[in-house]
C-alpha positions in Angstrom: 55.3 116.1 98.9 57.6 116.5 101.9 59.9 119.4 101.5 63.6 118.5 101.2 65.7 119.2 104.4 67.9 122.2 103.4 70.7 120.9 105.8 73.3 118.5 104.3 74.0 115.2 106.1 75.8 116.7 109.0 77.8 113.6 109.9 79.6 113.9 106.6 80.8 117.5 107.1 83.7 116.6 109.4 84.9 114.0 106.8 84.7 116.7 104.1 86.5 119.4 106.1 89.4 117.1 107.1 89.7 115.6 103.5 89.8 119.2 102.0 92.3 120.4 104.6 94.6 117.6 104.1 93.9 117.1 100.4 93.7 113.4 101.1 91.0 110.8 102.1 93.7 108.7 103.8 95.0 111.4 106.0 91.5 112.6 106.8 90.7 109.0 107.8 93.7 108.8 110.0 92.7 112.1 111.8 89.1 110.9 112.3 90.1 107.3 113.1 88.2 106.1 110.0 89.2 104.0 107.2 89.9 105.7 103.8 86.8 104.0 102.2 84.6 105.3 105.1 85.7 108.8 104.3 85.1 108.3 100.6 81.6 107.0 101.3 80.8 110.0 103.5 82.1 112.4 100.7 80.1 110.7 98.1 76.9 110.9 100.2 77.5 114.6 100.7 78.1 115.0 96.9 74.9 113.3 96.0 73.0 115.4 98.5 74.5 118.6 97.0 74.1 117.4 93.4 77.6 118.3 92.4 81.2 117.0 92.9 83.3 118.5 95.6 86.7 116.9 94.7 88.4 115.9 91.4 91.4 113.7 90.9 94.4 115.1 89.2 97.7 113.6 88.4 99.3 115.2 91.4 96.5 114.2 93.8 93.1 115.2 95.0 91.8 118.8 94.5 88.7 120.6 95.3 86.3 121.8 92.6 85.5 125.4 92.5 82.2 124.6 94.4 84.1 122.5 96.9 86.6 125.3 97.7 83.6 127.7 98.3 81.9 125.1 100.4 85.0 124.2 102.3 85.6 127.8 103.6 82.0 127.9 104.9 82.1 124.5 106.5 85.5 125.0 108.2 84.3 128.4 109.6 81.1 127.0 111.0 82.9 123.9 112.5 85.4 126.1 114.0 82.9 128.4 115.6 80.8 125.4 116.8 84.0 123.9 118.4 84.8 127.0 120.2 81.3 127.6 121.5 81.0 124.0 122.5 84.2 124.3 124.5 83.0 127.4 126.2 79.7 125.7 127.2 81.5 122.6 128.4 83.6 124.8 130.7 80.2 125.7 132.2 80.8 129.4 131.9 83.8 129.2 134.2 86.3 131.7 132.4 88.8 131.2 135.1 89.2 127.5 134.5 92.2 126.1 132.6 92.2 122.6 131.2 95.6 121.2 130.6 96.0 118.0 128.5 99.1 115.9 129.0 100.4 112.4 128.9 100.2 110.5 132.2 104.1 110.3 132.3 104.6 114.2 131.8 101.7 115.0 133.9 103.0 112.9 137.0 106.8 113.5 136.5 106.9 117.0 135.5 103.7 119.0 135.4 102.5 118.2 138.9 105.8 119.5 140.2 105.7 122.8 138.3 102.0 123.7 138.8 102.2 124.9 142.6 104.5 127.9 141.3 101.9 128.8 138.6 99.0 128.5 141.0 100.9 130.7 143.6 101.3 133.3 141.0 97.7 132.9 139.7 95.5 131.7 142.7 92.2 132.7 140.9 92.8 130.3 138.1 91.2 126.9 138.4 93.4 124.0 137.0 91.9 120.9 135.5 94.3 118.2 134.1 93.3 115.8 131.3 95.6 112.9 130.7 95.6 111.4 127.2 98.5 109.2 126.2 98.4 109.8 122.4 98.2 113.4 121.5 96.7 112.5 118.1 93.6 111.5 120.0 93.2 114.8 121.7 89.7 116.4 121.2 90.2 120.0 120.6 87.0 120.9 122.4 88.1 119.3 125.7 91.2 121.2 126.6 92.8 124.6 126.5 96.5 123.8 126.2 98.5 120.6 126.0 102.0 119.6 127.2 103.6 116.7 125.3 106.9 115.5 124.1 107.0 116.6 120.4 109.3 115.6 117.5 109.4 118.5 115.0 108.5 117.4 111.4 106.9 114.2 112.5 103.2 113.8 112.0 101.9 116.7 114.1 98.6 116.3 115.9 96.0 118.0 113.9 94.8 121.5 114.7 97.5 122.5 117.2 100.8 124.5 117.1 103.7 123.4 119.2 106.3 125.6 121.1 109.3 124.1 122.8 109.2 124.6 126.6 112.9 123.6 126.8 115.0 124.9 123.8 117.6 122.3 124.5 117.2 118.9 126.0 119.6 115.8 126.3 119.1 112.2 126.8 121.2 110.0 129.1 121.1 106.4 130.6 119.6 106.7 134.2 118.7 104.4 137.0 118.2 104.6 140.9 121.1 104.3 143.3 119.3 101.2 144.6 119.9 99.5 141.2 123.6 100.2 141.4 123.8 98.9 144.9 122.2 95.6 143.8 124.0 95.2 140.4 127.2 97.3 140.6 128.3 100.3 138.6 128.0 100.3 134.9 131.6 100.4 133.7 131.0 101.1 130.0 128.3 101.0 127.4 128.9 97.4 126.5 128.0 96.3 129.9 124.6 97.8 129.5 123.8 95.3 126.9 125.2 92.2 128.6 125.0 92.6 132.4 122.1 95.1 132.9 118.5 95.3 132.4 117.3 97.9 129.9 113.9 99.5 130.1 112.3 99.5 126.5 109.4 101.6 125.5 107.2 99.7 123.0 105.8 103.1 121.6 104.1 102.9 118.2 103.8 106.7 118.0 107.7 106.8 117.5 108.0 109.7 119.9 110.6 108.2 122.1 114.4 107.7 121.4 115.3 104.1 121.2 118.3 102.4 122.9 119.5 101.3 119.4 119.5 104.9 118.1 121.2 106.1 121.3 124.0 103.7 120.9 124.5 104.4 117.2 124.3 108.2 117.3 127.0 108.1 120.1 129.1 105.8 117.8 128.8 102.9 120.2 128.7 99.3 119.2 125.1 98.0 119.4 123.5 94.6 119.6 120.3 93.4 121.1 120.5 93.6 125.0 120.5 90.3 127.0 118.1 91.6 129.6 115.1 93.9 129.0 111.9 95.0 130.7 109.4 96.2 128.1 106.1 98.1 128.4 104.1 100.5 126.2 104.0 103.0 129.0 107.1 105.3 129.8 105.4 106.1 133.1 105.3 102.4 134.1 109.0 102.0 133.1 110.0 105.1 134.9 108.2 103.8 138.1 110.0 100.6 137.7 113.4 102.4 137.2 112.8 104.4 140.3 112.1 101.1 142.2 115.6 99.9 141.0 114.5 97.5 138.3 116.7 98.6 135.5 118.2 101.4 133.4 116.2 103.6 131.2 116.8 106.6 128.7 115.8 109.7 130.5 115.4 113.3 129.5 117.6 115.4 131.7 115.3 118.5 131.9 112.1 116.4 132.3 113.7 114.4 135.2 115.7 117.4 136.8 113.8 117.0 140.3 114.7 113.3 140.5 118.3 113.9 139.4 118.7 116.8 141.8 117.1 114.8 144.6 119.3 111.8 144.0 116.4 109.3 143.3 117.9 109.0 139.9 121.5 109.1 138.7 123.2 108.8 135.4 124.5 105.3 134.9 126.9 106.5 132.2 128.4 110.0 131.5 127.4 110.0 127.8 124.5 112.2 126.7 122.8 112.7 123.4 120.7 115.7 122.1 117.1 114.9 122.1 115.2 114.3 118.8 112.3 116.4 120.2 111.3 118.7 123.1 108.8 119.0 125.8 106.3 121.3 124.1 103.3 123.4 124.7 100.4 122.5 122.3 98.0 125.5 121.5 94.8 124.7 119.5 94.9 126.8 116.4 92.0 129.2 115.6 91.1 129.3 119.3 90.4 132.6 121.1 93.0 132.7 123.9 91.4 133.3 127.3 93.3 135.2 130.0 94.1 131.9 131.8 95.5 130.5 128.5 97.7 133.6 128.0 98.9 133.6 131.6 99.9 129.8 131.4 101.6 130.4 128.0 103.7 133.2 129.3 104.6 131.4 132.5 105.6 128.0 131.0 107.4 129.5 127.8 109.0 132.2 129.9 
């Protein structure tokens, strides 16, 4: 008789850890990009292998059994140690390398402008930039720190903590001087909706402020604009804005260099406090290396 493999089905452990942490198969599936039924099947396979239930259903939701609670602590610790060690190996032993994850927009508009100051202060630290549009798709083993626009109390990316880089941020309608030369000054908000082209971000992550919300929170009359240019990339729309193709909602601190240099100007004087902030993401339960500590101190200071 072939002896039974003492290891559990390893492919099921991530689903178990995520489901136990969230107390939900659905949320675990969202984190792992699996369906709720796929997570349920993996949990059932693990329970069959172990010969005991790990979860039980209560009126207020899903709970771990006593055996499940004990197993969860062990699995979570082992997966965390495995993630950390894998990340260390992937960095090929270079303890002076710092991998920064960011969206293409923030990396090109803001981060690339700021990094020379950090590199001047820390010339021995090697910088690597990883661009990932959706922070919820970040692999915690592939980066050290992240810089993203973050709306507090929205669905946070799993496994990270967020610290605001700018404690205050405001949003304004901005465009290039070239656009105003071609189409004339924007005399009032109502003209934006009838005479001008509005840049619209079709962002299903719900991170960016919409034109409708901007109008309504400023107590301005809103109706669908006559002319729009739409894209699912803020970076693409910002490049089009700089090229004189329309008016977009811009974050004043994020676009400070363009506003100072005059490549962008405010189309209207009204501003609105931002829903979120440019934030530094730090993976939880990660040992902070010296480069990570140096960058955190620099960017949050």
